[in-house]
MDAnalysis code that builds the backbone (N, CA, C; Angstrom):
import MDAnalysis as mda
import numpy as np

u = mda.Universe.empty(258, n_residues=86, atom_resindex=np.repeat(np.arange(86), 3), trajectory=True)
u.add_TopologyAttr("name", ["N", "CA", "C"] * 86)
u.add_TopologyAttr("resid", np.arange(1, 87))
u.add_TopologyAttr("resname", ["UNK", "UNK", "UNK", "UNK", "UNK", "UNK", "UNK", "UNK", "UNK", "UNK", "UNK", "UNK", "UNK", "UNK", "UNK", "UNK", "UNK", "UNK", "UNK", "UNK", "UNK", "UNK", "UNK", "UNK", "UNK", "UNK", "UNK", "UNK", "UNK", "UNK", "UNK", "UNK", "UNK", "UNK", "UNK", "UNK", "UNK", "UNK", "UNK", "UNK", "UNK", "UNK", "UNK", "UNK", "UNK", "UNK", "UNK", "UNK", "UNK", "UNK", "UNK", "UNK", "UNK", "UNK", "UNK", "UNK", "UNK", "UNK", "UNK", "UNK", "UNK", "UNK", "UNK", "UNK", "UNK", "UNK", "UNK", "UNK", "UNK", "UNK", "UNK", "UNK", "UNK", "UNK", "UNK", "UNK", "UNK", "UNK", "UNK", "UNK", "UNK", "UNK", "UNK", "UNK", "UNK", "UNK"])
u.atoms.positions = np.array([
    [0.838, -1.168, 0.000],
    [0.000, 0.000, 0.000],
    [0.890, 1.240, 0.000],
    [0.564, 2.202, -0.857],
    [1.323, 3.439, -0.953],
    [0.492, 4.559, -0.359],
    [1.066, 5.264, 0.587],
    [0.385, 6.399, 1.187],
    [0.814, 7.672, 0.483],
    [-0.144, 8.510, 0.156],
    [0.153, 9.773, -0.508],
    [0.949, 10.667, 0.429],
    [2.070, 11.202, -0.067],
    [2.873, 12.129, 0.718],
    [3.800, 11.472, 1.719],
    [3.982, 10.125, 1.605],
    [4.841, 9.404, 2.534],
    [5.794, 8.538, 1.722],
    [7.084, 8.523, 2.094],
    [8.041, 7.701, 1.358],
    [8.028, 6.272, 1.883],
    [8.952, 5.459, 1.385],
    [8.998, 4.040, 1.763],
    [9.252, 3.817, 3.246],
    [9.845, 4.790, 3.901],
    [10.179, 4.650, 5.315],
    [9.138, 5.271, 6.233],
    [8.035, 5.756, 5.652],
    [6.979, 6.345, 6.451],
    [7.226, 7.802, 6.806],
    [8.220, 8.412, 6.173],
    [8.550, 9.799, 6.440],
    [7.764, 10.695, 5.487],
    [7.294, 11.811, 5.992],
    [6.562, 12.744, 5.143],
    [7.484, 13.264, 4.046],
    [6.949, 13.358, 2.835],
    [7.728, 13.849, 1.705],
    [7.774, 15.373, 1.733],
    [8.965, 15.909, 1.543],
    [9.138, 17.350, 1.540],
    [8.760, 17.935, 0.184],
    [8.935, 17.158, -0.867],
    [8.677, 17.622, -2.227],
    [7.622, 16.735, -2.876],
    [6.711, 17.357, -3.614],
    [5.648, 16.594, -4.267],
    [6.219, 15.791, -5.445],
    [5.535, 14.733, -5.830],
    [5.977, 13.965, -7.002],
    [6.040, 14.833, -8.264],
    [5.137, 15.786, -8.395],
    [5.153, 16.681, -9.554],
    [6.417, 17.533, -9.558],
    [6.797, 18.039, -8.380],
    [8.011, 18.848, -8.283],
    [9.227, 18.004, -8.652],
    [9.256, 16.778, -8.163],
    [10.376, 15.890, -8.468],
    [10.482, 15.617, -9.961],
    [9.350, 15.311, -10.594],
    [9.401, 15.014, -12.025],
    [9.782, 16.257, -12.823],
    [9.334, 17.426, -12.389],
    [9.745, 18.670, -13.060],
    [11.236, 18.917, -12.885],
    [11.758, 18.641, -11.693],
    [13.192, 18.819, -11.437],
    [14.018, 17.870, -12.305],
    [13.565, 16.628, -12.430],
    [14.263, 15.646, -13.272],
    [14.234, 16.107, -14.724],
    [13.077, 16.599, -15.175],
    [12.958, 17.084, -16.555],
    [13.882, 18.276, -16.795],
    [13.982, 19.176, -15.818],
    [14.868, 20.326, -15.948],
    [16.320, 19.876, -16.045],
    [16.701, 18.907, -15.226],
    [18.063, 18.374, -15.270],
    [18.354, 17.755, -16.640],
    [17.422, 16.956, -17.132],
    [17.616, 16.294, -18.421],
    [17.664, 17.307, -19.563],
    [16.868, 18.375, -19.446],
    [16.857, 19.408, -20.485],
    [18.182, 20.164, -20.545],
    [18.919, 20.159, -19.455],
    [20.206, 20.858, -19.450],
    [21.239, 20.115, -20.293],
    [20.981, 18.860, -20.585],
    [21.811, 18.037, -21.487],
    [23.304, 18.153, -21.204],
    [23.674, 18.086, -19.944],
    [25.088, 18.089, -19.577],
    [25.739, 19.457, -19.542],
    [24.976, 20.513, -19.823],
    [25.548, 21.863, -19.796],
    [25.620, 22.425, -18.382],
    [24.866, 21.827, -17.478],
    [24.838, 22.317, -16.100],
    [25.079, 21.158, -15.142],
    [25.604, 21.471, -13.983],
    [25.869, 20.444, -12.969],
    [24.629, 20.248, -12.104],
    [24.623, 19.152, -11.350],
    [23.550, 18.942, -10.376],
    [23.495, 20.124, -9.421],
    [24.656, 20.607, -9.034],
    [24.720, 21.719, -8.083],
    [24.030, 22.961, -8.642],
    [24.257, 23.273, -9.920],
    [23.637, 24.441, -10.543],
    [22.118, 24.320, -10.601],
    [21.651, 23.185, -11.098],
    [20.205, 22.977, -11.227],
    [19.557, 22.952, -9.850],
    [20.181, 22.263, -8.908],
    [19.634, 22.171, -7.553],
    [19.553, 23.548, -6.892],
    [20.549, 24.385, -7.119],
    [20.541, 25.728, -6.535],
    [19.358, 26.535, -7.068],
    [19.058, 26.383, -8.351],
    [17.902, 27.086, -8.923],
    [16.586, 26.605, -8.328],
    [16.540, 25.336, -7.951],
    [15.323, 24.752, -7.400],
    [15.267, 24.821, -5.873],
    [16.363, 25.254, -5.279],
    [16.470, 25.329, -3.818],
    [16.350, 23.948, -3.163],
    [17.029, 22.959, -3.768],
    [17.110, 21.615, -3.193],
    [18.575, 21.235, -3.068],
    [18.836, 20.225, -2.277],
    [20.187, 19.718, -2.112],
    [20.623, 19.027, -3.412],
    [21.842, 19.279, -3.888],
    [22.301, 18.626, -5.123],
    [22.252, 17.107, -5.057],
    [22.555, 16.546, -3.895],
    [22.514, 15.091, -3.749],
    [21.081, 14.575, -3.867],
    [20.126, 15.343, -3.385],
    [18.719, 14.966, -3.506],
    [18.328, 14.894, -4.975],
    [18.690, 15.919, -5.739],
    [18.397, 15.927, -7.175],
    [19.082, 14.759, -7.865],
    [20.332, 14.495, -7.527],
    [21.064, 13.386, -8.134],
    [20.362, 12.060, -7.864],
    [19.879, 11.879, -6.634],
    [19.180, 10.632, -6.289],
    [17.862, 10.516, -7.049],
    [17.132, 11.611, -7.213],
    [15.885, 11.567, -7.974],
    [16.156, 11.134, -9.409],
    [17.179, 11.713, -10.018],
    [17.529, 11.369, -11.400],
    [17.986, 9.920, -11.483],
    [18.828, 9.516, -10.537],
    [19.322, 8.133, -10.527],
    [18.165, 7.149, -10.377],
    [17.243, 7.440, -9.473],
    [16.108, 6.545, -9.267],
    [15.226, 6.478, -10.509],
    [15.001, 7.620, -11.144],
    [14.185, 7.635, -12.363],
    [14.878, 6.862, -13.476],
    [16.181, 7.056, -13.631],
    [16.938, 6.318, -14.639],
    [17.022, 4.842, -14.289],
    [17.162, 4.545, -13.020],
    [17.287, 3.162, -12.573],
    [16.036, 2.356, -12.825],
    [14.862, 2.949, -12.640],
    [13.634, 2.199, -12.874],
    [13.486, 1.871, -14.354],
    [13.878, 2.805, -15.228],
    [13.823, 2.530, -16.667],
    [14.881, 1.504, -17.039],
    [16.076, 1.644, -16.461],
    [17.160, 0.703, -16.747],
    [16.816, -0.697, -16.267],
    [16.233, -0.799, -15.075],
    [15.941, -2.121, -14.534],
    [14.884, -2.835, -15.373],
    [13.937, -2.095, -15.938],
    [12.932, -2.725, -16.804],
    [13.586, -3.267, -18.069],
    [14.498, -2.484, -18.667],
    [15.197, -2.949, -19.860],
    [16.100, -4.128, -19.526],
    [16.794, -4.041, -18.401],
    [17.703, -5.122, -18.004],
    [16.925, -6.394, -17.724],
    [15.767, -6.276, -17.114],
    [14.953, -7.445, -16.819],
    [14.530, -8.142, -18.102],
    [14.111, -7.371, -19.098],
    [13.714, -7.962, -20.376],
    [14.909, -8.629, -21.049],
    [16.062, -7.975, -20.996],
    [17.266, -8.554, -21.605],
    [17.677, -9.828, -20.883],
    [17.577, -9.837, -19.560],
    [17.942, -11.030, -18.797],
    [17.011, -12.193, -19.112],
    [15.731, -11.908, -19.273],
    [14.786, -12.978, -19.625],
    [15.129, -13.579, -20.976],
    [15.435, -12.724, -21.947],
    [15.799, -13.215, -23.279],
    [17.083, -14.033, -23.213],
    [18.043, -13.570, -22.433],
    [19.313, -14.276, -22.306],
    [19.097, -15.643, -21.654],
    [18.264, -15.691, -20.628],
    [18.016, -16.959, -19.944],
    [17.343, -17.973, -20.860],
    [16.442, -17.489, -21.720],
    [15.764, -18.422, -22.645],
    [16.740, -19.058, -23.615],
    [17.877, -18.393, -23.854],
    [18.852, -18.942, -24.799],
    [19.806, -19.941, -24.144],
    [19.753, -20.076, -22.831],
    [20.631, -21.037, -22.164],
    [20.242, -22.455, -22.567],
    [21.226, -23.348, -22.744],
    [20.934, -24.717, -23.178],
    [20.000, -25.466, -22.226],
    [20.076, -25.194, -20.964],
    [19.272, -25.912, -19.985],
    [17.970, -25.176, -19.636],
    [17.672, -24.078, -20.345],
    [16.511, -23.261, -20.017],
    [15.213, -24.050, -20.072],
    [15.114, -24.992, -21.005],
    [13.879, -25.757, -21.103],
    [13.698, -26.707, -19.916],
    [14.764, -26.989, -19.202],
    [14.685, -27.895, -18.040],
    [14.655, -27.110, -16.731],
    [14.600, -25.766, -16.796],
    [14.675, -24.950, -15.580],
    [13.310, -24.430, -15.233],
    [12.918, -24.380, -14.025],
    [13.625, -24.819, -12.826],
    [13.548, -26.331, -12.668],
    [14.523, -26.884, -11.971],
    [14.529, -28.336, -11.790],
    [13.346, -28.783, -10.932],
    [12.860, -29.954, -11.210],
    [11.726, -30.494, -10.431],
    [12.172, -31.153, -9.167],
])
């Protein structure tokens, strides 16, 4: 169950999900021309906080792609048709 305005640890969220997604979009729009520190200063957030938001957003997309690739790779294993063992 996900509670609105509460993170995984039960702590109240300081920033709304909309603010986070806008901050991530602003960082991505900078296309490497600005540092986390620069973008974070404009948004009045900690640079490490912004970095973690971007990493988490990238990680969820990466993990979905990696999961699909791992499934395809596993199907090509010689013993895949016998897995899992009975």
